[in-house]
Structures are given as structure tokens and as C-alpha cells.
KOLFITI-911554 format. One record per residue: x, y, z of N, C-alpha, C in turn; residue in one letter. Coordinates in steps of 0.001 Angstrom, whole numbers, plus 524288, in hexadecimal, padded with zeros to 5 digits. Example, Ala and Ser with C-alpha at 12.3 -4.5 7.8 and 13.67 -1.06 7.14 Angstrom:
<rs>
833867E9C681E788300C7EE6C81E78833907F31C81E78a 832327F73681BA8835667FBDC81BE4832648001E81EBEs 
</rs>
This chain:
<rs>
CBA27CA89E2B364CB6CACAD1E2B2F5CB636CAE822AD29m CB18BCAFAA2AB83CB05FCB0C42A60ECAE35CB6432A5ABv CB00ECB9382A1BECAE20CBE8B2A0EDCA8A2CBE6029EB6a CA550CC1D82A0B5C9FEFCC22229EDEC9F66CC6E129B58d C9EB9CC5F729643C9E48CCA342927BC98A5CCB51290F3h C94FBCC911293B0C8F89CC9B42922BC8D5DCCF182937Es C8FB6CD1F12970BC8D8ACD6F7298ACC90CCCDB96296C7n C9304CDB422922BC9615CDF9529016C92B9CE40128DFCl C8DC2CE30928D1DC8A47CE72928B4BC8A88CE7FB28571g C8C52CE44828289C8CABCE4C727CE0C87CDCE25E27A77l C848DCE58527843C8000CE38127594C8158CE2DF26FD3e C7ED8CDF5B26D5FC7FAECDE86267C9C7D84CE332264C8a C80C4CE5AC26199C7F19CEA2025E75C802FCE8ED258C9t C7D09CEB2F25576C7DDDCEA6124FE3C820CCEE2A24DF2s C8413CED2B24962C8834CF06C24729C863ACF5EA2461Fi C813ACF684244C2C7F0DCFBAC243A6C7EE0CFF192487Fe C7E7BCFCC124D18C7E17CFFBF251F3C8363D01A9253E2e C87A8CFF6A2521AC8CCED0109253DAC8E38D064B25170l C908AD09BA25489C921CD0EDF252AFC97E6D0E9F25156i C9921D0FFD24C88C9E89D0FF024AC4CA0DED155D24B56m CA560D15A824DC0CA820D1A9E24E50CACD7D1A7E24AABd CAC74D1D3524649CB0A1D1D3B24265CB48ED21932433Bd CB409D248724761CB7ACD28DD24837CBCD6D26CD24A53s CC0F1D299C2491ECC62AD283124AEECC8E4D2D3324C7Af CC9F2D2DC425170CCC29D32B02534FCD1E1D333F251BFs CD3ABD381125137CD8FDD392724F79CDD1BD37FC25394n CDBA3D377425888CDF96D367025C89CE221D311725BD8d CDF96D2D862595BCE1F3D28682585BCE62FD28C125428r CE59DD2C4E25086CE998D2D0524C87CEEA6D2F1C24ED5f CEE52D326B252BECF2FDD34A62551ACF62DD307F257E8l CF3A1D2CD425A48CF663D28B125D08CF94BD253925928v CF6FDD2421254CDCF96FD20BD250E7CFDEFD237E24E27i CFD72D289A24D4FD015AD2B5C24A47D0669D2C6924D50s D0666D2BD625280D0B15D2CD725595D0E60D27E2255CFh D12DBD28012534AD1669D238D25348D1BA4D256625577i D1D6FD22D725981D226BD244325BEAD26ECD226425882a D2B38D253B258A7D2FCED2399255B2D324BD1EE825867t D347ED1B522556FD36D3D16B3257D3D3BD9D180B25AC9p D3D78D148E25E2CD4203D157B2617DD4701D15DA25E47w D473BD135F259D1D4BF7D132E256A6D4C3CD17892529Dy D48A8D1B32252C2D486FD1F6824EF2D4D73D22A624EF1d D4F5ED241525389D5429D272F253DCD58E8D241D251F7d D5904D1EFF2530DD5D64D1BC825147D5D9AD1B7424B55l D5915D1AC7248EAD58EBD1A7224336D5A80D1FA5240D2v D588ED23F0242F3D5A09D2916240EAD5FE9D2A0124170n D6231D2842245BBD67D1D28ED24678D6AE0D258824299y D6925D20A9241D8D6BEED1D3223E4AD6B79D1EF82389Dk D670ED213223726D6640D22DA231C0D68BDD2825230B8v D67C1D2BF123418D6977D315723325D6E64D32DE2361Cc D6F8AD302123A4CD7413D318923D7AD730CD361A24122g D6E1CD377324201D6CC1D3BCA24572D6ABBD39B524A9Fe D6CBAD3BEA24EE0D6AE1D3A7C2540BD658ED3CE925510l D6264D3A7125854D5D5AD3CC0259ADD5E20D41EE25C8Cp D5AD9D45C725B83D5B7CD4AD725E1BD59E2D4A8C263D5p D5C4AD4DD3266E7D5AD4D4E5E26C69D5D2FD4A6527011g D6134D479926E82D63B0D43D627200D67FDD467A27524l D6850D451827A1ED6C99D470727D55D717DD43D527C1Es D75EFD456127E54D7AD8D42A227D46D7A9ED3CDF27EE0y D78AFD3B9028392D785CD35F8284E9D7497D32F428167p D7053D357A27FC3D6CA8D32E127C43D6F12D31ED276EAq D7227D35BD274F4D74D6D350326FF4D78C7D309527052k D7B86D30642749CD7F7AD2C5A2756BD7CF1D26E927578k D7892D265827844D75D3D215C27874D7378D200927326k D7157D23F02707CD6F01D230426B5DD7316D20FC2678Cf D77AED236F26770D7BD4D21BE263E7D7DEDD1C5E26565l D7E24D1B3A26A78D7FE3D161526C38D7BFED11E026A92a D76F5D130E26ACCD72F8D0F512692BD72BED0ED02633Cd D739BD130A2607BD7309D131C25AC5D7720D0FC225803a D7B90D0EDC25A73D7F9BD0BCA257D3D7E27D060B2574Dk D7A1DD044F25A19D7866CFEE8259BBD7414CFE1D255B0y D728AD0233252F7D6E4AD01DA24F28D7054D02DF249A7y D6E07D0017245DDD6F5AD00B524063D6A3DD018623D70v D6A2BD058623A23D6594D06A6236FCD6679D04A223176w D6358D00CA22FEFD633ACFEF822A86D5D99CFF63228CEe D5CB5D03092254BD5764D0475223CED542ECFFB222282e D4FC6CFEE42248FD4CADD020322829D4CEED001222DC5p D50EBCFD1E22F3DD5123CFAB423469D559CCFCCE237B3l D54BACFCD723CCBD58B2CFE562409AD5A6ACF96824378l D5F6ACF82B2432BD617FCF382245AED64AFCF4FF24A6Fy D649FCF18824E51D67C3CF25C25308D6BBDCEDF82538Ck D7090CEF73254A5D74A5CEB9825597D7417CE9A625B2Dl D7314CE49C25BD4D7252CE264260FFD7787CE0B626351c D7766CDEE626812D7C15CDD5926AE1D7EDBCD8D626832v D7BD4CD554265D3D7E35CD0DB2634CD8055CD20E25DE0d D801BCD6E925C2AD8255CD8862573BD7EB5CD7DC2528Dg D79D6CD6AA25381D7602CD5EC24F49D726DCDA9524F1Ai D714CCDC7024A52D6DBCCE0DC249A3D682ACDEEE249BDy 
</rs>
């Protein structure tokens, strides 16, 4: 089966007949400007400053500290100690 593109309704138009829309709405800028913080942001802040993230409950603090001991911050990279002992 072959697609038939002959009836798309596109007539040949000259460049002068095309209407250019140079406007750019501001709603597109808002989408680009929103950048989420990375997942390791709290780990880096803890390794650099020694401050825990605010608003953590006791079990969350306990898990965070247990996870943080496997990470090493050497500017500008965050390394993780894997099971095989390699960072």
C-alpha cells in the first residue's frame, strides 16, 4: 500500500504571499525559565556546609545520613562509593 500525497491541498505559493508571524508570546519564556533542582542538591549542600535539609522527619534524617556516608564531594563533582569499593 502506498500513501497518496497528491490531495493535501498545498498549492505552490511565492515567498511574497507567505505571511510571517514574528511575534513570540511570553508564556514560552516561563516554561524555559523553570528549572527543577537536581536530586543530589541536598547531598552536596550537606557535604559542603554540614547542614541537613530543612523539614525532614526523624526517619527521613536517618535515611539521609545513611545515604550521605556513601558520597564524597570533591569540587565540582559528587562521587559515590559503590559496592565494589570504587568511587
